[in-house]
DSSP file (Angstrom, degrees, kcal/mol; ACC not computed):
  #  RESIDUE AA STRUCTURE BP1 BP2  ACC     N-H-->O    O-->H-N    N-H-->O    O-->H-N    TCO  KAPPA ALPHA  PHI   PSI    X-CA   Y-CA   Z-CA
    1    1 A M              0   0    0      0, 0.0     2,-0.4     0, 0.0    13,-0.0   0.000 360.0 360.0 360.0 117.6    0.0    0.0    0.0
    2    2 A H        +     0   0    0     14,-0.1    13,-2.6     2,-0.0    14,-0.4  -0.899 360.0 103.9-113.4 138.3    1.7    3.2   -1.1
    3    3 A G  E     -A   14   0A   0     -2,-0.4     2,-0.3    11,-0.3    11,-0.2  -0.967  48.6-114.5 179.1-169.1    0.6    6.7   -0.2
    4    4 A H  E     -A   13   0A   0      9,-2.3     9,-3.2    -2,-0.3     2,-0.5  -0.978  16.4-123.6-150.1 161.6    1.3    9.6    2.0
    5    5 A I  E     -A   12   0A   0     -2,-0.3     2,-0.9     7,-0.2     7,-0.2  -0.927   7.8-155.1-112.3 128.8   -0.2   11.6    4.9
    6    6 A N  E  >> -A   11   0A   0      5,-3.4     5,-2.0    -2,-0.5     4,-1.0  -0.853  14.6-177.2 -98.9  96.4   -0.9   15.3    4.7
    7    7 A Q  T  45S+     0   0    0     -2,-0.9    -1,-0.2     1,-0.2     5,-0.0   0.799  77.1  57.9 -68.7 -28.8   -0.8   16.1    8.4
    8    8 A I  T  45S+     0   0    0      1,-0.2    -1,-0.2    -3,-0.1    -2,-0.0   0.938 119.1  29.2 -66.6 -46.6   -1.7   19.8    7.8
    9    9 A D  T  45S-     0   0    0      2,-0.1    -1,-0.2    -3,-0.0    -2,-0.2   0.456 106.3-124.8 -92.5  -1.7   -5.0   19.0    6.1
   10   10 A S  T  <5 +     0   0    0     -4,-1.0     2,-0.4     1,-0.2    -3,-0.2   0.930  63.3 138.5  57.1  49.9   -5.4   15.7    8.0
   11   11 A I  E   < -A    6   0A   0     -5,-2.0    -5,-3.4     2,-0.0     2,-0.5  -0.974  46.2-150.2-128.3 139.1   -5.8   13.7    4.8
   12   12 A V  E     -A    5   0A   0     -2,-0.4     2,-0.4    -7,-0.2    -7,-0.2  -0.947  16.7-160.8-106.6 124.8   -4.4   10.3    3.8
   13   13 A H  E     -A    4   0A   0     -9,-3.2    -9,-2.3    -2,-0.5     2,-0.3  -0.901   3.1-164.1-107.9 131.9   -3.7    9.9    0.1
   14   14 A F  E     -A    3   0A   0     -2,-0.4   -11,-0.3   -11,-0.2     3,-0.1  -0.876  22.5-134.8-112.9 149.6   -3.3    6.5   -1.6
   15   15 A E  S    S+     0   0    0    -13,-2.6     2,-0.3    -2,-0.3   -12,-0.1   0.762  89.2  22.9 -74.5 -24.5   -1.8    5.9   -5.0
   16   16 A S  S >> S-     0   0    0    -14,-0.4     3,-0.8     1,-0.1     4,-0.7  -0.979  72.1-125.1-141.2 155.5   -4.6    3.5   -6.0
   17   17 A R  H >> S+     0   0    0     -2,-0.3     4,-1.6     1,-0.2     3,-0.7   0.826 107.3  67.5 -66.8 -31.7   -8.2    2.8   -5.0
   18   18 A G  H 3> S+     0   0    0      1,-0.3     4,-2.4     2,-0.2    -1,-0.2   0.816  92.4  61.3 -58.6 -30.5   -7.3   -0.8   -4.4
   19   19 A A  H <> S+     0   0    0     -3,-0.8     4,-2.5     1,-0.2    -1,-0.3   0.889 102.2  50.5 -64.4 -38.7   -5.2    0.3   -1.5
   20   20 A I  H <X S+     0   0    0     -4,-0.7     4,-2.7    -3,-0.7    -1,-0.2   0.912 110.4  49.0 -66.2 -41.9   -8.2    1.8    0.3
   21   21 A E  H  X S+     0   0    0     -4,-1.6     4,-2.3     2,-0.2    -2,-0.2   0.902 112.1  48.8 -64.7 -40.3  -10.2   -1.4   -0.2
   22   22 A T  H  X S+     0   0    0     -4,-2.4     4,-2.3     2,-0.2    -2,-0.2   0.921 111.2  50.3 -62.9 -44.1   -7.4   -3.5    1.2
   23   23 A W  H  X S+     0   0    0     -4,-2.5     4,-2.4     1,-0.2    -2,-0.2   0.927 110.8  49.0 -59.3 -47.3   -7.1   -1.1    4.1
   24   24 A D  H  X S+     0   0    0     -4,-2.7     4,-2.6     1,-0.2    -1,-0.2   0.908 110.7  50.5 -59.7 -43.9  -10.9   -1.4    4.8
   25   25 A D  H  X S+     0   0    0     -4,-2.3     4,-2.3     1,-0.2    -1,-0.2   0.899 110.6  49.0 -62.7 -41.2  -10.7   -5.2    4.6
   26   26 A Q  H  X S+     0   0    0     -4,-2.3     4,-2.1     2,-0.2    -2,-0.2   0.913 112.1  47.7 -66.8 -42.2   -7.8   -5.3    7.1
   27   27 A I  H  X S+     0   0    0     -4,-2.4     4,-2.4     2,-0.2    -2,-0.2   0.917 111.6  51.3 -63.6 -42.9   -9.5   -3.0    9.6
   28   28 A Q  H  X S+     0   0    0     -4,-2.6     4,-2.3     1,-0.2    -2,-0.2   0.910 109.2  50.7 -61.0 -42.7  -12.7   -5.1    9.3
   29   29 A N  H  X S+     0   0    0     -4,-2.3     4,-2.2     2,-0.2    -1,-0.2   0.903 109.6  49.9 -63.2 -41.5  -10.8   -8.3   10.0
   30   30 A V  H  X S+     0   0    0     -4,-2.1     4,-2.7     1,-0.2    -1,-0.2   0.918 109.8  51.5 -63.1 -42.8   -9.2   -6.8   13.1
   31   31 A C  H  X S+     0   0    0     -4,-2.4     4,-2.6     1,-0.2    -2,-0.2   0.907 109.4  49.7 -61.2 -42.2  -12.6   -5.6   14.3
   32   32 A F  H  X S+     0   0    0     -4,-2.3     4,-2.1     2,-0.2    -1,-0.2   0.908 111.7  49.0 -62.5 -41.5  -14.0   -9.1   13.9
   33   33 A L  H  X S+     0   0    0     -4,-2.2     4,-2.0     2,-0.2    -2,-0.2   0.922 111.8  47.9 -64.5 -44.4  -11.1  -10.6   15.8
   34   34 A V  H  X S+     0   0    0     -4,-2.7     4,-2.5     1,-0.2    -2,-0.2   0.920 111.3  50.9 -63.3 -43.6  -11.4   -8.2   18.6
   35   35 A N  H  X S+     0   0    0     -4,-2.6     4,-2.5     1,-0.2    -1,-0.2   0.882 108.6  52.7 -61.1 -37.8  -15.2   -8.8   18.8
   36   36 A G  H  X S+     0   0    0     -4,-2.1     4,-2.1     2,-0.2    -1,-0.2   0.895 109.3  48.8 -64.1 -40.0  -14.5  -12.6   18.9
   37   37 A I  H  X S+     0   0    0     -4,-2.0     4,-2.5     2,-0.2    -2,-0.2   0.920 111.2  49.6 -65.1 -44.0  -12.1  -12.1   21.8
   38   38 A I  H  X S+     0   0    0     -4,-2.5     4,-2.6     1,-0.2    -2,-0.2   0.904 109.6  52.0 -62.4 -41.1  -14.6   -9.9   23.7
   39   39 A D  H  X S+     0   0    0     -4,-2.5     4,-1.9     2,-0.2    -1,-0.2   0.909 110.0  48.8 -61.3 -41.8  -17.3  -12.6   23.1
   40   40 A K  H  X S+     0   0    0     -4,-2.1     4,-2.0     2,-0.2     5,-0.2   0.907 111.5  49.0 -65.5 -41.6  -15.0  -15.3   24.5
   41   41 A I  H  X S+     0   0    0     -4,-2.5     4,-3.6     1,-0.2     8,-0.2   0.925 110.3  52.4 -61.7 -43.4  -14.2  -13.1   27.6
   42   42 A G  H  < S+     0   0    0     -4,-2.6    -1,-0.2     1,-0.2    -2,-0.2   0.846 110.7  46.6 -62.0 -35.1  -17.9  -12.5   28.1
   43   43 A S  H  < S+     0   0    0     -4,-1.9    -1,-0.2     2,-0.2    -2,-0.2   0.830 122.0  35.9 -77.4 -31.0  -18.7  -16.3   28.0
   44   44 A E  H  < S+     0   0    0     -4,-2.0    -2,-0.2     1,-0.2    -3,-0.2   0.841 135.8  18.1 -88.1 -36.8  -15.8  -17.2   30.4
   45   45 A E     X  +     0   0    0     -4,-3.6     4,-2.1    -5,-0.2    -1,-0.2  -0.537  66.5 160.9-135.5  66.7  -15.9  -14.1   32.7
   46   46 A P  H  > S+     0   0    0      0, 0.0     4,-2.5     0, 0.0     5,-0.2   0.856  77.1  53.5 -62.1 -35.8  -19.3  -12.4   32.3
   47   47 A Q  H  > S+     0   0    0      2,-0.2     4,-2.3     1,-0.2     5,-0.2   0.920 109.0  48.9 -65.3 -42.0  -19.0  -10.5   35.6
   48   48 A W  H  > S+     0   0    0      1,-0.2     4,-2.4     2,-0.2    -1,-0.2   0.923 112.0  49.1 -62.4 -43.7  -15.6   -9.1   34.7
   49   49 A L  H  X S+     0   0    0     -4,-2.1     4,-2.9    -8,-0.2     5,-0.2   0.917 110.4  49.6 -64.2 -43.6  -16.9   -8.0   31.3
   50   50 A R  H  X S+     0   0    0     -4,-2.5     4,-2.3     1,-0.2    -1,-0.2   0.911 111.1  50.7 -60.8 -41.4  -20.0   -6.3   32.8
   51   51 A K  H  X S+     0   0    0     -4,-2.3     4,-2.2     2,-0.2    -2,-0.2   0.921 112.6  46.0 -62.1 -44.1  -17.8   -4.5   35.3
   52   52 A Y  H  X S+     0   0    0     -4,-2.4     4,-2.8     2,-0.2    -2,-0.2   0.921 111.7  50.9 -64.8 -44.7  -15.5   -3.3   32.6
   53   53 A E  H  X S+     0   0    0     -4,-2.9     4,-2.3     1,-0.2    -1,-0.2   0.885 110.5  50.1 -62.3 -37.3  -18.4   -2.2   30.3
   54   54 A Q  H  X S+     0   0    0     -4,-2.3     4,-2.2    -5,-0.2    -1,-0.2   0.922 111.3  48.1 -66.1 -43.5  -19.9   -0.2   33.3
   55   55 A Q  H  X S+     0   0    0     -4,-2.2     4,-1.9     1,-0.2    -2,-0.2   0.907 111.6  50.5 -62.5 -41.4  -16.5    1.5   33.9
   56   56 A D  H  X S+     0   0    0     -4,-2.8     4,-1.6     1,-0.2    -1,-0.2   0.905 110.5  49.4 -63.7 -41.9  -16.2    2.3   30.2
   57   57 A G  H  X S+     0   0    0     -4,-2.3     4,-1.4     1,-0.2    -1,-0.2   0.876 108.4  53.5 -65.1 -38.1  -19.7    3.8   30.2
   58   58 A D  H  X S+     0   0    0     -4,-2.2     4,-0.8     1,-0.2    -1,-0.2   0.893 108.0  50.5 -63.2 -39.3  -19.0    5.9   33.3
   59   59 A Q  H  < S+     0   0    0     -4,-1.9     3,-0.5     1,-0.2    -1,-0.2   0.860 107.6  53.4 -67.9 -34.9  -15.9    7.4   31.6
   60   60 A R  H  < S+     0   0    0     -4,-1.6    -1,-0.2     1,-0.2    -2,-0.2   0.804 105.1  54.9 -69.9 -29.0  -17.8    8.3   28.5
   61   61 A E  H  < S+     0   0    0     -4,-1.4    -1,-0.2    -3,-0.1    -2,-0.2   0.705  87.8  93.8 -79.0 -19.3  -20.4   10.2   30.5
   62   62 A Q  S  < S-     0   0    0     -4,-0.8     3,-0.1    -3,-0.5     2,-0.1  -0.548  83.0-115.2 -76.4 135.6  -17.9   12.4   32.2
   63   63 A P        -     0   0    0      0, 0.0     2,-0.2     0, 0.0    -1,-0.1  -0.374  33.7-106.3 -67.6 149.0  -17.3   15.8   30.5
   64   64 A M        -     0   0    0     -4,-0.1     2,-0.2     1,-0.1    -4,-0.0  -0.526  33.5-113.9 -76.7 141.1  -13.8   16.3   29.1
   65   65 A A              0   0    0     -2,-0.2    -1,-0.1     1,-0.1    -3,-0.0  -0.492 360.0 360.0 -72.9 142.2  -11.5   18.7   31.0
   66   66 A T              0   0    0     -2,-0.2    -1,-0.1     0, 0.0    -2,-0.0   0.393 360.0 360.0-115.5 360.0  -10.6   21.8   29.1
């Protein structure tokens, strides 16, 4: 995958469209793998997962410091 990042404009440029499709496929595969791991944790340790999800939700509800 060849391309470059324009940090000033916050844009990623790829030399071919196929690179973007490959990038999307790789990200999708990682997401499926992570979801599978979370599902396994949930089946083995449901209390731990609920506790973590609750902590994560609490953090999202807090306003960001400025």
